C-alpha positions in Angstrom: -74.0 60.1 80.6 -74.3 57.0 82.5 -73.9 55.1 79.2 -70.6 57.1 78.4 -69.2 56.2 82.0 -70.1 52.6 81.4 -68.1 52.5 78.1 -65.2 54.3 79.6 -65.2 51.7 82.6 -65.3 48.8 80.1 -62.4 50.3 78.3 -60.4 50.8 81.6 -61.2 47.2 82.7 -60.1 46.0 79.3 -57.0 48.0 79.5 -56.2 46.8 83.2 -56.8 43.2 82.1 -54.3 43.5 79.4 -51.8 45.1 81.8 -52.3 42.2 84.3 -51.8 39.7 81.4 -48.5 41.4 80.4 -47.4 41.4 84.0 -48.3 37.7 84.4 -46.4 36.9 81.2 -43.2 38.8 82.3 -43.3 37.0 85.8 -43.7 33.7 84.2 -40.6 34.4 81.9 -38.6 35.7 84.7 -39.2 32.8 87.1 -38.6 30.0 84.5 -35.8 31.8 82.9 -34.3 32.6 86.2 -34.7 29.0 87.3 -33.0 27.6 84.1 -30.2 30.3 84.3 -29.3 30.0 88.1 -30.5 26.5 89.0 -30.6 24.1 86.0 -27.8 25.5 84.0 -25.8 28.0 86.1 -23.5 30.2 84.1 -22.2 32.6 86.9 -20.0 29.8 88.6 -16.3 30.3 88.1 -14.4 27.0 86.8 -11.8 26.1 89.3 -8.2 25.8 88.0 -7.2 22.0 87.6 -3.9 21.5 86.1 -3.8 19.1 83.2 -2.2 15.9 84.4 0.6 14.7 82.3 0.8 11.1 80.7 4.0 9.2 80.1 5.4 9.4 76.5 4.6 6.0 75.5 1.2 6.1 77.3 -0.8 5.0 74.1 1.5 2.0 73.5 1.2 0.9 77.3 -2.6 1.3 77.1 -2.7 -0.8 73.9 -0.5 -3.4 75.8 -3.3 -3.5 78.4 -1.5 -1.5 81.2 -3.4 0.7 83.3 -2.4 4.5 82.7 -5.4 6.7 83.2 -5.9 7.7 86.8 -8.2 9.7 89.1 -6.4 13.0 88.2 -7.1 12.4 84.5 -10.7 11.8 85.0 -10.9 14.8 87.4 -9.5 17.1 84.9 -11.8 15.9 82.0 -15.0 16.3 84.2 -13.9 19.8 85.3 -13.3 20.8 81.8 -16.7 19.6 80.6 -18.5 21.7 83.4 -18.8 19.3 86.4 -18.1 22.2 88.6 -21.5 23.7 88.0 -23.1 20.7 89.8 -24.4 21.1 93.1 -26.4 19.2 95.8 -30.1 20.0 95.8 -31.3 22.6 98.1 -31.5 21.5 101.6 -29.9 17.9 101.0 -26.4 16.6 101.4 -26.9 14.4 98.3 -23.8 15.4 96.2 -23.8 14.9 92.5 -21.9 11.6 91.9 -20.7 10.3 88.6 -19.0 6.9 88.1 -16.6 6.2 85.4 -15.9 2.6 84.1 -12.7 2.1 81.9 -14.0 -0.6 79.8 -10.7 -2.1 78.6 -9.3 -2.4 82.3 -12.5 -2.5 84.2 -11.0 0.1 86.6 -13.8 2.2 88.2 -13.6 5.7 89.6 -16.3 8.0 91.1 -16.4 11.7 91.2 -18.4 13.9 93.3 -18.9 17.7 93.3 -18.8 19.6 96.6 -18.8 23.4 96.8 -18.3 23.4 92.8 -15.0 21.4 93.2 -14.9 17.9 91.7 -13.0 15.3 93.5 -12.3 11.8 91.8 -11.2 8.5 93.5 -10.8 5.1 92.5 -13.7 2.7 93.5 -17.3 1.9 93.2 -19.7 4.7 93.6 -22.7 4.5 95.9 -25.8 6.4 94.9 -24.2 7.5 91.7 -26.5 9.7 89.3 -24.8 8.6 86.1 -22.3 6.0 84.9 -19.9 6.8 82.0 -18.1 4.1 80.3 -15.2 4.4 77.8 -11.8 3.0 77.2 -8.5 4.3 78.2 -7.6 5.1 74.8 -10.6 7.4 74.4 -9.5 9.1 77.6 -6.0 9.5 76.3 -7.4 11.0 73.1 -9.3 13.5 75.0 -6.6 14.5 77.1 -4.1 14.7 74.2 -6.6 17.1 72.3 -6.1 20.8 72.2 -9.9 21.3 73.0 -11.2 18.9 75.8 -14.7 19.7 75.3 -14.7 19.2 71.5 -13.0 16.0 72.0 -15.5 14.7 74.5 -18.3 15.6 72.2 -16.7 13.8 69.3 -16.0 10.8 71.4 -19.8 10.9 72.6 -21.0 11.3 68.9 -18.8 8.4 67.6 -20.1 6.1 70.4 -16.7 5.9 72.2 -18.3 7.1 75.4 -21.5 5.5 76.8 -23.7 7.2 79.5 -26.1 5.4 81.8 -28.7 7.6 83.7 -29.3 6.1 87.1 -31.1 9.0 88.8 -34.4 10.3 87.6 -34.6 13.4 85.3 -35.9 15.7 88.2 -32.9 15.0 90.4 -30.5 15.2 87.6 -32.0 18.6 86.6 -31.8 19.9 90.3 -28.2 18.7 90.6 -27.3 20.7 87.5 -26.4 17.9 85.0 -28.4 19.7 82.3 -25.5 22.2 82.1 -23.1 19.3 81.3 -25.5 17.9 78.8 -25.9 21.3 77.2 -22.0 21.5 77.0 -21.6 18.1 75.2 -24.6 18.0 73.0 
């Protein structure tokens, strides 16, 4: 009888062990999946409406002649379309996501930061930027003229027309949400 109880207890302990392992696996999946879905690549944030800025009818000819045509409003529109609105400052800090853009043909620099999921872009050099993106005005023009901004950015990146330099470390980039942009354009 004692031996029968012992076997029953062993089976009960084994069953209890499997249940605990199952619960642990579910918790790990929920924690890491939730961290990815809500922190690293948030999908529940609404994209703010930013009107597509216009370009002059002769913009491409003027760009090719060396004139500065692409402005802060154009850069702001493009980054919103690729998902910059998903970026945020890490919890408990005021370190906003900052991207610097260099127009390689004119040397003009812009920087964009995201505050409360709304991107803002101004002309000038960035301080404490997370990434630097380099491309020509003609590339920006082609992106703006395309029907699908995201697809045009992917194509420009794949063809080497856009270069990206990571300045911040990967941990900081992940906590600010840059992985969501990377996922959009890969």
